[in-house]
N, C-alpha and C positions, 0 to 999 in steps of 0.2 A: 781261624787258628785258635786253639784252646789256650786257657790261661797258663797251663803247665808248659806249653811250648813257647810262650812269649817271654823273651829275656827281660829281667827287671820287674816282672809282674809277680805278685804274691797271691796266693789263694786267700779268700776271705777269712778262713779259719786261722791261717797263719797270722794275718794282720791283727785279728782280735787277740790272739794269744800273746803276740809280741807287744802289742799296745798295752795289754794288761800288765805284763812284766815291766815294761818301761814306766808305766804309771805307778806301779808299786814301788819301784826303785826311786822314782822321783819323789813320792810321798815320804819315803824313809829319809832321803837326803834333806828335804825341806823341813820336815818335822824335827829331825835331829839338830839341824843348824839353828832353827828358831828356838827350840827348847834350850839348847846350850847358851844361846845369846841371852835368853830371858833369865836363866839361872845365874849367869855371870853378872847381868845387870842388877839382879836382886842382891847378890853378894857384894858388888861394888857399892850399892846403895847402903847396905848395912855397915860396910867399912867406913863410909863417909859419915853415916849417922852416929856411929860410935866414936869416931875420931874426926870431928869437924875441921881440925887443924890440917888434915891432909889436903884440903882444898886450897890452902894458902901457898903462895910461892916462896915465902920465907918463914923462918921460925923452926922450932924443934920438930913439929909434926908436918912439915911441908910435903908436897907431892914427891919431892926428891927422896924422902924416906920411904914412901910407899913403893917407889920403883927401884930402890937400891937393891943390890945383890944380898945385902945383909937382912933384908926383910924376910921374916920366917913365914913360909907357907907350909902346910902339912905335906910331908913326904912319904908317910907310911899310912896304911889303913887305920892303924891305932890312933895316930895323930889326927887323921881326918875325922874319925869317929868322935874323938874328944873335942875337936874344933866345932863339929856340927852340933854336938850335944850342948855346947855353950852358946850356940847361935852366932858364932864367929863368922864374919863376912868372908874371911880368907878361905875358910873351909868350903863355903858355898861356891866361891869362885873356882876352886879346885874341882868341885863336882861338875860345874859347867864345862871346864876344860876337858875333864874325863868324858863327858857326854859328847863333846865335839870330836874327840879322838875315837870314840866308839862308833860314831855315825858311819864312816866308811866300812868298818868291820861288819856292822849290821847289814849294810848294802851288799857286801859280798855274801853274807849268809842268806839274804833274800834271793840273790842270784843262784845259789846252790839249790834252794827250794824250787825256783823257777825251772831250772834245768832238769831237776828230778821230775817235776810235773809234766814237762815237755818230753820226757823220756829220751833225753840226750845224754847217753852215758859218758861220751868223750868230754863234753863241756862240763858235766857234773864233776868228773874226776879232776879236770884242770882247775876248776873253781874251788873244789875241796882242798887241792894242794895250796892254792893261794890263801885260802882261809887258814889252813894249818900253818903256813909260813907267818902270817900275821899274828896268830895266837902265840906261836913259838917265839916270835921276836919280842912280844910283850913279856913272856915268861923269862926269857934269857936277859932282856933288858932289866927286869926287876932284880934278877940274881946278880948281874954284873954291875949294875948302877948303884 
């Protein structure tokens, strides 16, 4: 019986292509998460270096102030640029969070490329719609939020 006729068996070329795509997606997810965690850690380190009182449980600069809703983090690209230019740890933390948010979006973009290379128009179209919805949600969220 040939490999094509055996249920559950894949051809070697398919396995190689699928494994490469899965490997690329895995790398994107791992690098994205590790990079974002590293950037957030650097930002937190700078925050604690500039404000050592954040580490205490009591006092004016205690960790309660760091985690309170009134703590100002950059909310616009202008504020983020200003915060980063000053070396402010809060801006660096925000960049880390943005990297974490961008990681699954990049994963979908890699999937689009993989389906294009595999010449699978149906899955390319579906994945492009998913990517479009993700991007649109960020644009609309920025306009409405």
